[in-house]
C-alpha positions in Angstrom: -140.1 -38.9 -45.5 -139.8 -40.5 -49.0 -143.1 -41.5 -50.6 -144.2 -45.1 -50.2 -144.4 -47.1 -53.4 -147.7 -48.9 -53.9 -148.1 -52.3 -55.5 -149.6 -51.7 -59.0 -152.6 -53.8 -58.1 -153.3 -52.4 -54.6 -156.2 -50.1 -55.5 -157.7 -52.6 -58.0 -157.7 -55.4 -55.4 -159.1 -53.2 -52.7 -161.9 -51.9 -54.9 -162.8 -55.5 -55.7 -164.2 -55.8 -52.2 -166.8 -53.2 -53.1 -167.3 -54.2 -56.7 -170.8 -55.8 -56.4 -172.8 -53.7 -53.9 -176.2 -54.8 -52.8 -179.1 -52.8 -54.5 -181.3 -50.6 -52.4 -185.0 -51.5 -52.8 -188.1 -50.0 -51.3 -191.4 -51.8 -50.5 -193.3 -52.3 -52.7 -191.0 -53.3 -55.6 -190.9 -55.7 -58.5 -187.7 -57.5 -59.4 -187.0 -59.6 -62.5 -183.8 -61.6 -62.8 -182.3 -63.5 -65.8 -179.1 -65.6 -66.1 -177.6 -66.8 -69.4 -175.0 -69.5 -69.9 -173.4 -70.7 -73.1 -174.1 -74.5 -73.6 -170.4 -75.5 -74.2 -167.1 -74.0 -73.1 -168.8 -71.5 -70.9 -165.7 -70.8 -68.9 -163.6 -70.1 -72.0 -166.4 -68.2 -73.8 -165.9 -65.0 -75.7 -166.8 -62.6 -72.8 -166.9 -59.6 -75.3 -170.2 -61.0 -76.6 -171.7 -60.7 -73.1 -170.7 -57.0 -73.0 -172.0 -56.5 -76.5 -175.4 -57.9 -75.5 -175.5 -55.6 -72.5 -174.6 -52.6 -74.6 -177.4 -53.5 -76.9 -179.9 -53.3 -74.1 -178.3 -50.1 -72.7 -178.5 -48.4 -76.2 -182.2 -49.1 -76.4 -182.6 -46.8 -73.4 -179.8 -44.4 -74.0 -177.9 -45.5 -70.9 -174.2 -45.2 -70.2 -171.9 -48.1 -71.3 -169.8 -50.1 -68.8 -166.0 -49.4 -68.5 -163.7 -51.5 -70.6 -163.0 -54.8 -68.9 -165.8 -54.3 -66.4 -167.5 -57.4 -65.0 -170.4 -55.6 -63.4 -172.4 -52.5 -64.2 -175.4 -50.6 -63.0 -177.6 -48.3 -65.1 -181.0 -46.6 -65.2 -183.1 -47.9 -68.1 -186.3 -46.0 -68.2 -188.0 -46.2 -64.8 -186.1 -49.4 -64.0 -182.7 -49.9 -62.5 -180.4 -52.5 -64.1 -177.7 -54.5 -62.3 -175.5 -56.6 -64.6 -172.9 -59.1 -63.3 -170.5 -61.3 -65.3 -169.5 -64.6 -63.6 -167.2 -67.5 -64.5 -169.8 -69.5 -66.3 -172.8 -67.2 -66.6 -174.0 -63.6 -66.8 -176.9 -62.3 -64.7 -179.3 -59.4 -65.3 -181.3 -58.0 -62.4 -183.9 -55.3 -63.1 -186.0 -53.7 -60.3 -188.4 -50.9 -60.0 -190.8 -49.4 -57.4 -194.3 -50.6 -57.3 -196.0 -53.9 -58.1 -198.6 -54.9 -60.7 -202.2 -55.6 -59.8 -201.7 -59.2 -60.9 -199.2 -61.0 -58.8 -196.1 -62.2 -60.8 -197.5 -60.8 -64.0 -195.4 -62.0 -67.0 -195.7 -58.5 -68.4 -193.1 -57.5 -65.8 -190.6 -59.5 -67.7 -191.2 -57.4 -70.9 -188.5 -55.0 -69.7 -186.3 -57.4 -71.6 -187.3 -57.0 -75.3 -188.1 -60.2 -77.1 -185.7 -59.4 -80.0 -183.0 -58.8 -77.5 -183.6 -62.1 -75.7 -183.4 -64.0 -79.0 -180.0 -62.5 -79.6 -178.6 -63.6 -76.2 -175.1 -65.2 -76.4 -176.2 -68.3 -74.5 -179.1 -70.1 -73.0 -181.3 -69.2 -70.1 -180.2 -70.9 -66.9 -182.9 -69.4 -64.7 -185.3 -66.5 -64.6 -187.4 -65.3 -61.7 -189.7 -62.6 -60.5 -189.5 -61.3 -56.9 -192.5 -59.5 -55.6 -191.7 -57.2 -52.7 -194.6 -56.0 -50.6 -195.2 -54.5 -47.2 -195.9 -57.2 -44.6 -199.7 -57.6 -44.3 -201.7 -59.1 -41.5 -201.2 -62.8 -40.8 -204.5 -63.9 -42.5 -203.8 -61.8 -45.6 -200.3 -63.2 -45.8 -201.5 -66.7 -45.5 -204.1 -66.1 -48.3 -201.4 -64.7 -50.6 -199.1 -67.7 -50.0 -202.0 -70.0 -50.8 -202.9 -68.2 -54.0 -199.5 -67.6 -55.3 -197.6 -70.8 -54.6 -197.8 -74.6 -54.7 -198.4 -75.7 -51.1 -196.6 -79.0 -51.4 -193.2 -77.4 -52.2 -193.7 -74.0 -50.6 -190.9 -72.8 -48.3 -191.5 -69.8 -46.1 -189.1 -68.2 -43.5 -188.8 -65.2 -41.3 -185.3 -63.9 -42.0 -182.9 -61.3 -40.6 -184.4 -61.1 -37.2 -188.0 -61.2 -38.4 -187.4 -58.1 -40.5 -188.9 -59.8 -43.6 -190.7 -62.9 -44.6 -189.6 -64.6 -47.8 -191.5 -67.3 -49.7 -191.0 -69.4 -52.8 -191.9 -72.9 -54.2 -189.0 -73.3 -56.6 -191.4 -74.2 -59.4 -191.4 -72.8 -62.9 -194.7 -71.1 -63.7 -196.5 -71.2 -67.1 -194.7 -68.1 -68.2 -191.3 -69.8 -67.6 -190.2 -68.0 -64.5 -189.8 -68.9 -60.8 -191.6 -66.9 -58.2 -190.4 -65.5 -54.9 -192.3 -63.1 -52.5 -190.8 -60.9 -49.9 -192.9 -59.2 -47.2 -191.0 -56.5 -45.5 -191.8 -54.8 -42.2 -192.3 -51.1 -42.2 -189.0 -50.5 -40.3 -187.0 -52.6 -42.7 -184.6 -50.3 -44.6 -184.0 -50.4 -48.3 -180.5 -51.9 -48.0 -181.7 -54.9 -46.1 -184.5 -55.5 -48.6 -181.9 -55.3 -51.4 -179.6 -57.8 -49.6 -182.4 -60.3 -49.2 -183.5 -60.0 -52.8 -179.9 -60.4 -54.0 -179.5 -63.5 -51.9 -182.7 -65.0 -53.2 -181.5 -64.5 -56.8 -178.1 -66.0 -55.9 -179.7 -69.0 -54.2 -181.8 -69.8 -57.3 -179.0 -69.2 -59.7 -176.4 -71.2 -57.9 -178.9 -74.0 -57.3 -179.6 -74.1 -61.1 -175.9 -74.2 -61.9 -175.2 -76.9 -59.4 -178.0 -79.1 -60.9 -176.0 -79.2 -64.1 -173.6 -81.5 -62.2 -176.6 -83.7 -61.2 -177.5 -84.0 -64.9 -174.0 -85.0 -65.8 -173.9 -87.6 -63.0 -177.2 -89.1 -64.0 -175.9 -89.3 -67.6 -172.7 -91.0 -66.6 -174.3 -93.6 -64.3 -175.3 -96.1 -67.0 -171.8 -96.0 -68.5 -170.2 -96.3 -65.1 -172.4 -99.3 -64.3 -171.6 -101.0 -67.5 -167.8 -100.6 -67.0 -168.1 -101.7 -63.4 -169.8 -105.0 -64.5 -167.3 -105.5 -67.3 -164.4 -105.0 -65.0 -165.8 -107.4 -62.4 -166.3 -110.0 -65.1 -162.7 -109.5 -66.3 -161.4 -110.0 -62.8 -163.2 -113.3 -62.6 -161.8 -114.3 -66.0 -158.4 -113.2 -64.9 -158.6 -115.4 -61.8 -159.7 -118.5 -63.8 -157.3 -117.8 -66.6 -159.9 -118.4 -69.4 -158.8 -115.5 -71.6 -155.4 -115.0 -73.1 -153.2 -112.6 -71.2 -152.6 -110.2 -74.1 -156.4 -109.9 -74.8 -157.3 -109.4 -71.2 -154.6 -106.7 -70.7 -155.8 -104.9 -73.8 -159.4 -104.9 -72.5 -158.2 -103.6 -69.1 -156.2 -100.8 -70.8 -159.4 -99.9 -72.8 -161.5 -99.7 -69.7 -158.9 -97.6 -67.9 -158.7 -95.2 -70.9 -162.5 -94.8 -70.9 -162.6 -94.1 -67.2 -159.8 -91.6 -67.4 -161.6 -89.8 -70.3 -164.9 -89.8 -68.4 -163.2 -88.5 -65.3 -161.4 -85.7 -67.2 -164.6 -84.6 -68.9 -166.6 -84.5 -65.7 -164.0 -83.2 -63.3 -164.7 -79.5 -63.9 -168.5 -79.9 -63.7 -168.3 -81.9 -60.5 -165.9 -79.4 -58.9 -168.1 -76.5 -60.0 -171.2 -78.3 -58.6 -169.4 -78.6 -55.2 -168.6 -74.9 -55.2 -172.1 -73.9 -56.2 -173.6 -76.1 -53.5 -171.4 -74.4 -50.9 -172.6 -71.0 -52.1 -176.3 -72.1 -52.0 -175.9 -73.3 -48.4 -173.9 -70.2 -47.5 -176.5 -67.8 -48.9 -179.3 -69.6 -47.0 -177.4 -69.5 -43.8 -176.8 -65.7 -44.2 -180.6 -65.2 -44.3 -180.6 -66.3 -40.6 -183.9 -68.2 -41.1 -186.5 -68.7 -38.4 -189.5 -71.0 -38.9 -192.7 -69.2 -39.9 -196.0 -70.6 -38.8 -195.2 -74.2 -39.4 -193.9 -73.8 -43.0 -190.8 -75.5 -44.0 -187.8 -73.2 -44.2 -185.5 -72.8 -47.3 -182.9 -75.0 -45.5 -185.5 -77.7 -44.9 -186.6 -77.6 -48.5 -183.0 -77.9 -49.7 -182.3 -80.7 -47.3 -185.2 -82.7 -48.6 -185.2 -81.9 -52.3 -181.7 -80.5 -53.2 -179.3 -82.4 -50.9 -180.1 -85.8 -52.4 -179.2 -84.5 -55.9 -175.9 -83.2 -54.5 -175.2 -86.5 -52.8 -175.8 -88.2 -56.1 -173.2 -86.0 -57.7 -170.7 -86.7 -54.9 -171.3 -90.5 -55.0 -171.0 -90.6 -58.8 -167.7 -88.7 -58.6 -166.5 -91.0 -55.8 -167.7 -94.1 -57.8 -165.9 -92.9 -60.9 -162.7 -92.4 -59.0 -163.0 -95.7 -57.2 -163.7 -97.6 -60.4 -160.7 -95.9 -62.1 -158.5 -97.0 -59.2 -159.8 -100.5 -59.5 -159.1 -100.7 -63.2 -155.6 -99.2 -62.5 -154.9 -101.8 -59.8 -156.3 -104.6 -61.9 -154.0 -103.6 -64.8 -151.0 -103.5 -62.5 -151.8 -106.9 -61.1 -152.4 -108.4 -64.5 -149.3 -106.8 -65.8 -147.4 -108.4 -63.0 -148.9 -111.7 -63.8 -147.9 -111.3 -67.4 -144.4 -110.4 -66.4 -144.2 -113.5 -64.2 -145.4 -115.7 -67.0 -142.9 -114.2 -69.4 -140.1 -114.6 -66.8 -141.0 -118.3 -66.6 -141.0 -118.6 -70.3 -137.6 -116.8 -70.5 -136.3 -119.1 -67.8 -137.4 -122.2 -69.8 -135.9 -120.7 -72.9 -132.6 -120.1 -71.1 -132.6 -123.7 -69.8 -133.2 -124.9 -73.3 -130.4 -122.7 -74.6 -128.1 -124.1 -71.8 -128.9 -127.7 -72.9 -128.2 -126.8 -76.5 -125.0 -125.1 -75.6 -123.9 -128.2 -73.6 -124.8 -130.4 -76.6 -122.9 -128.1 -78.9 -119.9 -128.3 -76.5 -119.9 -132.0 -76.6 -120.3 -132.0 -80.3 -117.4 -129.6 -80.5 -115.2 -131.8 -78.4 -116.1 -134.8 -80.6 -115.3 -132.8 -83.7 -112.0 -131.7 -82.2 -111.1 -135.3 -81.5 -111.9 -136.2 -85.1 -110.0 -133.2 -86.3 -106.9 -134.4 -84.4 -107.2 -137.8 -86.1 -107.7 -136.3 -89.5 -104.9 -133.7 -89.2 -102.6 -136.4 -87.7 -103.3 -138.7 -90.7 -102.3 -136.0 -93.1 -99.3 -134.9 -90.9 -98.0 -138.5 -90.7 -98.3 -138.8 -94.5 -96.3 -135.6 -95.1 -93.6 -136.4 -92.5 -93.3 -139.9 -94.0 -92.7 -138.5 -97.4 -90.1 -136.2 -96.0 -88.4 -138.9 -94.0 -88.2 -141.6 -96.6 -84.6 -140.7 -97.6 -83.6 -141.1 -93.9 -85.2 -144.6 -93.8 -82.6 -146.0 -96.3 -79.7 -144.5 -94.3 -81.1 -146.0 -91.1 -81.9 -149.3 -92.8 -85.6 -149.0 -91.9 -88.6 -150.0 -94.0 -91.2 -147.4 -94.9 -93.7 -149.1 -92.5 -91.4 -149.0 -89.6 -90.6 -145.4 -90.3 -94.2 -144.5 -90.5 -94.9 -146.4 -87.2 -92.1 -144.5 -85.5 -93.3 -141.0 -86.5 -97.0 -141.6 -86.0 -97.1 -141.1 -82.2 -94.9 -138.0 -82.1 -97.0 -136.4 -84.9 -100.3 -137.2 -83.2 -99.0 -135.8 -79.9 -97.8 -132.6 -81.6 -101.2 -132.2 -83.4 -103.1 -132.8 -80.2 -101.0 -130.2 -78.3 -101.4 -127.7 -81.1 -105.2 -128.1 -81.2 -105.4 -127.8 -77.4 -103.3 -124.6 -77.4 -105.4 -123.1 -80.1 -108.6 -123.9 -78.1 -107.1 -122.3 -75.0 -106.3 -119.1 -76.9 -109.9 -118.9 -78.2 -111.4 -119.3 -74.8 
């Protein structure tokens, strides 16, 4: 049997399914997570700088470098395990180790990232968080920990993955600049399940932060959209009343349409990315399989009350921008039609005026032709008379009688000649 020829990308695409495995974490453990994003052109950034920044951190610990072209990498840096992932707009660093500090969410845990190395980051911090993984204590001890560690007003707590763990977080930035999440694992919860929950917590927070960039863009566009909406409405009224000149109104409509198209083009990617990140946030939360824990709001409840309104604002702004652009486009088309009708009426009046002038010119031409017949006939009679004078003495006619006799034939001949010439011209 001849060998089967594989597609050149077969193994690469198959291995992509296993490219980002979940980490295995024991309880207790400490996890710190950090995500960077370049402020502009993050999608088209120089990704080699991300790798150079990673290599700088690896070299500080003598760890192995990633393979060329890699978008993810795992390494051991001291007693910590590093998991690095490069995404479309951002790059994420997760560092975890066994054990927890005596002080919950101690900022010292974040010193695994050297200050000098952080200052050289090719981008800005999108989010950073600390996850504290502990064995699940008794109900009273757990309630005390939640009360001491988090802000009750925004605290979300859930029992996830068939009550295998309890996760908690208040989505607030602490004085050290990090968000806090706690995970309380049952004794029989294996390390892979703990790693999946931690990974999803990091993804929920990161995708939430990235999606909120769209909310910021929408909020920044709202005043401009409102101003253009008001201006467009006023122009529609003026167009109805006919107070402004047609050319001036059409120029203003074209300016508004151009501004709206520019705004839409600049915000299109951010709004689309926001929709994608929102879907990922909701997907990651649903994958936790939450169950309500002792009356606390779940992560889904928190997102519904705090996060969903922001996403609705983004969607409404996007829809409003599109609707306004359509209104401006339709108004421009209607006004252009009105201008065309007015110009057609002007052209019709001009044609009628030209018809009248042509008719007058024709009448004038007919008059001129009549006068030209008389003038030519006069000179023709004179010439014929001079030529016929010798015949007058033979016929015993006076010059006056001879002139009278030849006048009518000469006029007739001239008239026929002029008429024939006119027919040839027409």
